[in-house]
FITOR-733415 format. One record per residue (C-alpha): residue number from 0; residue in one letter; chain; z, x, y. Coordinates in Angstrom, 1 decimal. Last residue first. Example, Ala and Ser with C-alpha at 12.3 -4.5 7.8 and 13.67 -1.06 7.14 Angstrom:
% residues 2
<atom><nr>1</nr><rest>s</rest><kette>A</kette><c3>7.1</c3><c1>13.7</c1><c2>-1.1</c2></atom>
<atom><nr>0</nr><rest>a</rest><kette>A</kette><c3>7.8</c3><c1>12.3</c1><c2>-4.5</c2></atom>
END
This chain:
% residues 82
<atom><nr>81</nr><rest>y</rest><kette>A</kette><c3>120.1</c3><c1>114.7</c1><c2>98.7</c2></atom>
<atom><nr>80</nr><rest>v</rest><kette>A</kette><c3>120.2</c3><c1>110.9</c1><c2>98.3</c2></atom>
<atom><nr>79</nr><rest>y</rest><kette>A</kette><c3>118.0</c3><c1>108.6</c1><c2>100.4</c2></atom>
<atom><nr>78</nr><rest>a</rest><kette>A</kette><c3>120.2</c3><c1>105.6</c1><c2>100.2</c2></atom>
<atom><nr>77</nr><rest>w</rest><kette>A</kette><c3>120.4</c3><c1>102.0</c1><c2>98.9</c2></atom>
<atom><nr>76</nr><rest>l</rest><kette>A</kette><c3>123.7</c3><c1>100.0</c1><c2>98.7</c2></atom>
<atom><nr>75</nr><rest>d</rest><kette>A</kette><c3>123.2</c3><c1>96.7</c1><c2>97.0</c2></atom>
<atom><nr>74</nr><rest>y</rest><kette>A</kette><c3>124.8</c3><c1>93.6</c1><c2>98.5</c2></atom>
<atom><nr>73</nr><rest>t</rest><kette>A</kette><c3>126.7</c3><c1>90.5</c1><c2>97.3</c2></atom>
<atom><nr>72</nr><rest>p</rest><kette>A</kette><c3>127.1</c3><c1>87.0</c1><c2>98.6</c2></atom>
<atom><nr>71</nr><rest>y</rest><kette>A</kette><c3>130.3</c3><c1>85.1</c1><c2>97.8</c2></atom>
<atom><nr>70</nr><rest>q</rest><kette>A</kette><c3>129.8</c3><c1>81.4</c1><c2>98.6</c2></atom>
<atom><nr>69</nr><rest>p</rest><kette>A</kette><c3>126.3</c3><c1>81.6</c1><c2>97.0</c2></atom>
<atom><nr>68</nr><rest>n</rest><kette>A</kette><c3>127.9</c3><c1>82.3</c1><c2>93.5</c2></atom>
<atom><nr>67</nr><rest>q</rest><kette>A</kette><c3>125.6</c3><c1>84.2</c1><c2>91.2</c2></atom>
<atom><nr>66</nr><rest>p</rest><kette>A</kette><c3>124.3</c3><c1>86.1</c1><c2>94.2</c2></atom>
<atom><nr>65</nr><rest>q</rest><kette>A</kette><c3>120.7</c3><c1>87.1</c1><c2>94.6</c2></atom>
<atom><nr>64</nr><rest>t</rest><kette>A</kette><c3>121.2</c3><c1>90.4</c1><c2>96.3</c2></atom>
<atom><nr>63</nr><rest>a</rest><kette>A</kette><c3>121.4</c3><c1>91.3</c1><c2>100.0</c2></atom>
<atom><nr>62</nr><rest>s</rest><kette>A</kette><c3>120.4</c3><c1>94.8</c1><c2>101.0</c2></atom>
<atom><nr>61</nr><rest>c</rest><kette>A</kette><c3>122.7</c3><c1>97.4</c1><c2>102.4</c2></atom>
<atom><nr>60</nr><rest>w</rest><kette>A</kette><c3>121.3</c3><c1>100.5</c1><c2>104.1</c2></atom>
<atom><nr>59</nr><rest>w</rest><kette>A</kette><c3>121.3</c3><c1>104.3</c1><c2>103.9</c2></atom>
<atom><nr>58</nr><rest>t</rest><kette>A</kette><c3>119.7</c3><c1>107.2</c1><c2>105.7</c2></atom>
<atom><nr>57</nr><rest>g</rest><kette>A</kette><c3>121.0</c3><c1>110.6</c1><c2>104.7</c2></atom>
<atom><nr>56</nr><rest>w</rest><kette>A</kette><c3>122.9</c3><c1>111.0</c1><c2>101.5</c2></atom>
<atom><nr>55</nr><rest>r</rest><kette>A</kette><c3>125.8</c3><c1>112.8</c1><c2>99.9</c2></atom>
<atom><nr>54</nr><rest>g</rest><kette>A</kette><c3>126.8</c3><c1>114.6</c1><c2>103.1</c2></atom>
<atom><nr>53</nr><rest>n</rest><kette>A</kette><c3>130.4</c3><c1>113.4</c1><c2>103.2</c2></atom>
<atom><nr>52</nr><rest>q</rest><kette>A</kette><c3>129.7</c3><c1>111.5</c1><c2>106.5</c2></atom>
<atom><nr>51</nr><rest>q</rest><kette>A</kette><c3>126.7</c3><c1>109.8</c1><c2>104.9</c2></atom>
<atom><nr>50</nr><rest>g</rest><kette>A</kette><c3>128.6</c3><c1>108.9</c1><c2>101.7</c2></atom>
<atom><nr>49</nr><rest>s</rest><kette>A</kette><c3>131.4</c3><c1>107.5</c1><c2>103.8</c2></atom>
<atom><nr>48</nr><rest>q</rest><kette>A</kette><c3>129.2</c3><c1>105.4</c1><c2>106.0</c2></atom>
<atom><nr>47</nr><rest>g</rest><kette>A</kette><c3>127.4</c3><c1>103.9</c1><c2>103.0</c2></atom>
<atom><nr>46</nr><rest>f</rest><kette>A</kette><c3>130.6</c3><c1>103.3</c1><c2>101.1</c2></atom>
<atom><nr>45</nr><rest>s</rest><kette>A</kette><c3>132.2</c3><c1>101.5</c1><c2>104.1</c2></atom>
<atom><nr>44</nr><rest>i</rest><kette>A</kette><c3>129.1</c3><c1>99.4</c1><c2>104.7</c2></atom>
<atom><nr>43</nr><rest>c</rest><kette>A</kette><c3>128.8</c3><c1>98.3</c1><c2>101.1</c2></atom>
<atom><nr>42</nr><rest>i</rest><kette>A</kette><c3>132.6</c3><c1>97.6</c1><c2>101.0</c2></atom>
<atom><nr>41</nr><rest>d</rest><kette>A</kette><c3>132.3</c3><c1>95.3</c1><c2>104.1</c2></atom>
<atom><nr>40</nr><rest>y</rest><kette>A</kette><c3>129.3</c3><c1>93.5</c1><c2>102.6</c2></atom>
<atom><nr>39</nr><rest>p</rest><kette>A</kette><c3>130.9</c3><c1>92.8</c1><c2>99.2</c2></atom>
<atom><nr>38</nr><rest>l</rest><kette>A</kette><c3>129.2</c3><c1>94.9</c1><c2>96.5</c2></atom>
<atom><nr>37</nr><rest>s</rest><kette>A</kette><c3>126.8</c3><c1>93.8</c1><c2>93.8</c2></atom>
<atom><nr>36</nr><rest>s</rest><kette>A</kette><c3>125.1</c3><c1>97.2</c1><c2>93.1</c2></atom>
<atom><nr>35</nr><rest>y</rest><kette>A</kette><c3>125.8</c3><c1>100.8</c1><c2>94.1</c2></atom>
<atom><nr>34</nr><rest>v</rest><kette>A</kette><c3>123.6</c3><c1>103.8</c1><c2>94.7</c2></atom>
<atom><nr>33</nr><rest>k</rest><kette>A</kette><c3>120.1</c3><c1>102.3</c1><c2>94.5</c2></atom>
<atom><nr>32</nr><rest>q</rest><kette>A</kette><c3>118.1</c3><c1>105.4</c1><c2>95.0</c2></atom>
<atom><nr>31</nr><rest>l</rest><kette>A</kette><c3>115.5</c3><c1>106.9</c1><c2>97.3</c2></atom>
<atom><nr>30</nr><rest>t</rest><kette>A</kette><c3>115.2</c3><c1>110.6</c1><c2>96.7</c2></atom>
<atom><nr>29</nr><rest>l</rest><kette>A</kette><c3>115.5</c3><c1>113.2</c1><c2>99.5</c2></atom>
<atom><nr>28</nr><rest>d</rest><kette>A</kette><c3>114.0</c3><c1>116.7</c1><c2>99.2</c2></atom>
<atom><nr>27</nr><rest>a</rest><kette>A</kette><c3>110.9</c3><c1>115.7</c1><c2>101.3</c2></atom>
<atom><nr>26</nr><rest>h</rest><kette>A</kette><c3>113.2</c3><c1>115.4</c1><c2>104.3</c2></atom>
<atom><nr>25</nr><rest>a</rest><kette>A</kette><c3>110.9</c3><c1>116.6</c1><c2>107.1</c2></atom>
<atom><nr>24</nr><rest>p</rest><kette>A</kette><c3>108.0</c3><c1>114.6</c1><c2>105.6</c2></atom>
<atom><nr>23</nr><rest>t</rest><kette>A</kette><c3>104.9</c3><c1>116.7</c1><c2>104.6</c2></atom>
<atom><nr>22</nr><rest>a</rest><kette>A</kette><c3>101.9</c3><c1>116.3</c1><c2>106.8</c2></atom>
<atom><nr>21</nr><rest>s</rest><kette>A</kette><c3>99.0</c3><c1>114.5</c1><c2>105.3</c2></atom>
<atom><nr>20</nr><rest>a</rest><kette>A</kette><c3>98.8</c3><c1>111.7</c1><c2>107.9</c2></atom>
<atom><nr>19</nr><rest>v</rest><kette>A</kette><c3>99.2</c3><c1>114.1</c1><c2>110.8</c2></atom>
<atom><nr>18</nr><rest>a</rest><kette>A</kette><c3>96.4</c3><c1>116.4</c1><c2>109.7</c2></atom>
<atom><nr>17</nr><rest>p</rest><kette>A</kette><c3>94.1</c3><c1>113.4</c1><c2>108.9</c2></atom>
<atom><nr>16</nr><rest>a</rest><kette>A</kette><c3>94.8</c3><c1>111.9</c1><c2>112.4</c2></atom>
<atom><nr>15</nr><rest>f</rest><kette>A</kette><c3>94.0</c3><c1>115.0</c1><c2>114.4</c2></atom>
<atom><nr>14</nr><rest>a</rest><kette>A</kette><c3>90.3</c3><c1>114.6</c1><c2>114.7</c2></atom>
<atom><nr>13</nr><rest>t</rest><kette>A</kette><c3>90.7</c3><c1>110.8</c1><c2>115.2</c2></atom>
<atom><nr>12</nr><rest>a</rest><kette>A</kette><c3>92.9</c3><c1>111.3</c1><c2>118.2</c2></atom>
<atom><nr>11</nr><rest>a</rest><kette>A</kette><c3>90.5</c3><c1>113.8</c1><c2>119.8</c2></atom>
<atom><nr>10</nr><rest>l</rest><kette>A</kette><c3>87.5</c3><c1>111.6</c1><c2>119.3</c2></atom>
<atom><nr>9</nr><rest>l</rest><kette>A</kette><c3>89.4</c3><c1>108.6</c1><c2>120.8</c2></atom>
<atom><nr>8</nr><rest>s</rest><kette>A</kette><c3>90.5</c3><c1>110.6</c1><c2>123.8</c2></atom>
<atom><nr>7</nr><rest>l</rest><kette>A</kette><c3>86.9</c3><c1>112.0</c1><c2>124.3</c2></atom>
<atom><nr>6</nr><rest>a</rest><kette>A</kette><c3>85.5</c3><c1>108.5</c1><c2>124.2</c2></atom>
<atom><nr>5</nr><rest>a</rest><kette>A</kette><c3>88.1</c3><c1>107.1</c1><c2>126.6</c2></atom>
<atom><nr>4</nr><rest>l</rest><kette>A</kette><c3>87.4</c3><c1>110.0</c1><c2>129.0</c2></atom>
<atom><nr>3</nr><rest>r</rest><kette>A</kette><c3>83.7</c3><c1>109.4</c1><c2>128.8</c2></atom>
<atom><nr>2</nr><rest>h</rest><kette>A</kette><c3>84.1</c3><c1>105.7</c1><c2>129.3</c2></atom>
<atom><nr>1</nr><rest>r</rest><kette>A</kette><c3>86.3</c3><c1>106.3</c1><c2>132.4</c2></atom>
<atom><nr>0</nr><rest>m</rest><kette>A</kette><c3>83.7</c3><c1>108.6</c1><c2>133.9</c2></atom>
END
């Protein structure tokens, strides 16, 4: 009985997989962009939060860049812009 239930579950999951994989994302109108480059970390965070609160972008993050001076790392602000 367990094998039949497992087989039916697997069959049901594979039947719905193509529909789920081809579904349009909820935020299809967003575009991934590098908004700012070479920022100090605290400024990157501040700009990211400000842009999200003002409705300029949705999800955002800061990524480390290759700094010219390792003592002063810099970050790029990436966001899904509306």
